[in-house]
C-alpha positions as CSV (number, residue, x, y, z in Angstrom):
1,M,-44.9,-31.5,46.4
2,L,-42.7,-28.4,46.2
3,V,-45.0,-26.3,44.0
4,E,-45.8,-24.0,46.9
5,L,-42.2,-23.4,47.7
6,E,-40.9,-22.9,44.2
7,P,-42.2,-19.3,43.8
8,R,-40.4,-18.3,47.1
9,L,-37.1,-19.6,45.7
10,A,-37.4,-19.1,41.9
11,D,-34.9,-16.1,41.9
12,L,-32.2,-18.4,43.3
13,V,-32.9,-22.0,42.5
14,D,-33.8,-24.0,39.4
15,F,-35.7,-27.1,40.6
16,V,-35.0,-30.3,38.8
17,Y,-37.0,-33.4,39.7
18,P,-35.2,-36.6,38.7
19,N,-37.3,-39.7,38.9
20,A,-36.0,-42.8,40.6
21,P,-35.0,-45.3,37.9
22,H,-36.5,-48.4,39.4
23,T,-40.1,-49.6,39.6
24,A,-41.1,-50.5,43.1
25,A,-42.0,-54.1,43.8
26,E,-45.7,-54.6,44.5
27,V,-44.9,-56.0,48.0
28,S,-43.0,-52.7,48.8
29,V,-45.9,-50.6,47.6
30,L,-48.4,-52.7,49.7
31,G,-46.1,-52.4,52.7
32,L,-45.9,-48.7,52.5
33,A,-49.6,-48.4,52.0
34,S,-50.2,-50.4,55.1
35,L,-47.9,-48.1,57.1
36,M,-49.7,-45.1,55.7
37,G,-53.2,-46.2,56.8
38,G,-54.1,-47.6,53.5
39,F,-53.1,-44.7,51.3
40,R,-51.5,-45.9,48.1
41,A,-49.8,-43.5,45.7
42,K,-50.7,-43.6,42.1
43,P,-48.4,-45.5,39.8
44,P,-45.8,-45.4,38.6
45,N,-44.3,-46.2,42.0
46,L,-40.6,-45.7,41.8
47,E,-37.7,-46.3,44.1
48,W,-34.0,-45.5,44.3
49,W,-33.2,-48.9,45.6
50,N,-34.9,-52.0,46.9
51,A,-33.5,-53.0,50.3
52,S,-32.9,-56.6,51.2
53,D,-34.9,-57.9,54.1
54,D,-32.1,-57.1,56.5
55,G,-31.5,-53.6,54.9
56,R,-27.8,-54.4,54.3
57,Q,-28.0,-54.6,50.5
58,Y,-29.5,-51.9,48.3
59,R,-30.4,-53.5,45.0
60,G,-30.3,-50.9,42.2
61,W,-28.2,-48.3,44.1
62,P,-25.3,-48.3,41.5
63,A,-27.7,-47.4,38.7
64,S,-29.4,-44.7,40.8
65,L,-26.0,-43.2,41.8
66,D,-24.9,-43.2,38.1
67,A,-28.1,-41.4,37.1
68,L,-27.8,-38.8,39.9
69,R,-24.1,-38.3,39.2
70,A,-25.0,-37.4,35.5
71,E,-27.7,-35.1,36.7
72,A,-25.4,-33.3,39.1
73,R,-22.7,-32.9,36.4
74,A,-25.3,-31.1,34.2
75,G,-25.5,-28.2,36.6
76,T,-23.0,-25.5,37.7
77,R,-24.0,-25.8,41.4
78,T,-25.9,-28.6,43.0
79,A,-27.9,-29.1,46.1
80,V,-30.3,-31.9,47.0
81,L,-33.7,-31.9,48.8
82,G,-34.7,-35.4,49.6
83,F,-37.9,-36.7,51.2
84,S,-38.2,-40.1,53.0
85,Q,-36.2,-42.6,50.9
86,G,-35.0,-39.6,48.9
87,A,-33.6,-38.1,52.1
88,A,-31.5,-41.2,52.7
89,V,-30.4,-40.9,49.0
90,A,-29.5,-37.3,49.6
91,A,-27.5,-38.2,52.7
92,A,-25.6,-40.9,50.8
93,L,-24.9,-38.4,48.0
94,A,-23.5,-35.8,50.5
95,A,-21.3,-38.5,52.2
96,S,-20.2,-39.7,48.8
97,S,-19.4,-36.2,47.7
98,Q,-17.3,-35.7,50.8
99,A,-15.4,-38.9,49.9
100,G,-14.9,-37.7,46.3
101,G,-17.3,-40.1,44.7
102,F,-20.0,-37.6,43.7
103,P,-19.8,-34.0,42.5
104,P,-19.6,-31.3,45.2
105,L,-22.9,-30.4,46.9
106,D,-23.6,-26.9,48.3
107,F,-26.1,-28.3,50.8
108,V,-28.8,-30.9,51.4
109,V,-32.3,-30.7,52.9
110,L,-33.3,-34.0,54.4
111,V,-37.1,-34.4,55.2
112,A,-38.3,-37.4,57.2
113,G,-35.1,-39.3,56.3
114,F,-33.2,-42.2,57.8
115,P,-29.5,-43.2,57.7
116,P,-28.7,-45.6,54.9
117,R,-27.9,-49.1,56.2
118,A,-26.4,-50.7,53.2
119,E,-23.0,-52.2,53.8
120,E,-21.5,-50.5,50.7
121,L,-22.6,-47.1,52.1
122,A,-21.5,-47.6,55.7
123,P,-17.9,-46.6,55.2
124,L,-19.0,-43.2,53.9
125,F,-20.5,-42.4,57.3
126,T,-17.5,-43.2,59.5
127,E,-16.8,-39.5,59.8
128,P,-19.5,-36.8,60.2
129,V,-20.7,-35.4,56.8
130,A,-19.6,-31.7,56.6
131,T,-22.0,-30.7,53.9
132,P,-24.4,-28.0,55.3
133,S,-27.7,-29.8,56.1
134,L,-31.2,-29.1,57.2
135,H,-33.0,-32.0,58.8
136,V,-36.8,-31.7,59.0
137,W,-39.2,-34.1,60.6
138,D,-42.3,-34.6,62.7
139,E,-41.9,-36.5,65.9
140,A,-45.3,-38.2,65.3
141,D,-44.4,-39.3,61.8
142,P,-43.8,-43.1,62.1
143,F,-41.5,-42.9,59.0
144,A,-39.3,-40.3,60.6
145,R,-38.4,-42.2,63.7
146,H,-34.8,-42.6,62.5
147,S,-34.4,-38.9,61.5
148,P,-32.6,-38.1,64.7
149,R,-30.0,-40.8,63.9
150,L,-29.6,-39.3,60.4
151,L,-29.0,-35.9,62.0
152,E,-26.2,-37.4,64.0
153,C,-24.4,-38.5,60.8
154,F,-23.8,-34.8,59.9
155,A,-21.3,-32.4,61.5
156,P,-22.8,-30.4,64.3
157,V,-21.2,-27.2,63.1
158,S,-23.0,-27.4,59.7
159,R,-26.3,-29.0,60.5
160,E,-29.6,-27.5,61.4
161,K,-32.9,-29.1,62.4
162,V,-36.6,-28.2,62.3
163,E,-39.3,-30.2,63.9
164,W,-42.8,-29.6,62.7
165,H,-46.3,-30.9,63.2
166,G,-47.4,-32.4,60.0
167,R,-47.8,-35.7,58.3
168,H,-45.3,-37.6,56.2
169,T,-44.8,-34.8,53.7
170,V,-42.5,-31.9,52.9
171,P,-43.7,-28.8,54.8
172,T,-44.9,-26.2,52.3
173,R,-46.6,-23.7,54.7
174,G,-46.0,-22.3,58.2
175,P,-42.9,-22.0,60.3
176,A,-41.2,-25.2,59.1
177,A,-41.6,-24.2,55.4
178,D,-40.3,-20.7,56.3
179,A,-37.2,-22.3,57.9
180,L,-36.7,-24.5,54.9
181,V,-36.9,-21.5,52.5
182,D,-34.5,-19.5,54.8
183,F,-32.0,-22.3,54.9
184,I,-32.0,-22.7,51.1
185,R,-31.8,-18.9,50.6
186,R,-28.8,-18.6,52.9
187,H,-26.9,-21.5,51.2
188,A,-27.9,-20.9,47.6
189,A,-27.0,-17.2,47.6
């Protein structure tokens, strides 16, 4: 997904791609495929959590948090780029970091994300998250309809947003990709 961006950032950033630790339930995979016009990603289909029907419980979140905490402690500086559910994860990590429950983050990039709804994460978002953040979404992306709400979870002084015209992916070309690279360069330097 980020292969096209890596060469533009290789002098500043070492990309690490941790896999979500949970296998997605078949019903979740089918539901996403339906929303994506029948497109179904090749297995393994992994997830950071499996939300309860009302979205208030994230089954598997503690194990995901532990795995990501270990990953973050392995580096000297840490930033997170999250896409879709990964953007909600990255937002939760930034909020947890602000509360002292996760190692410090230099910045987060949140693409087509949504605010976490789990009851256990809600207290982390009572105050705006001050971690520098870039929020990227396409208004026409049905998965990104909650991205403006996620933007509002972050402090206005440290957040930026980029809207682009693309499908449910991370922009790797054009003005939105340029803005993403610029944001990372400014905050990783």
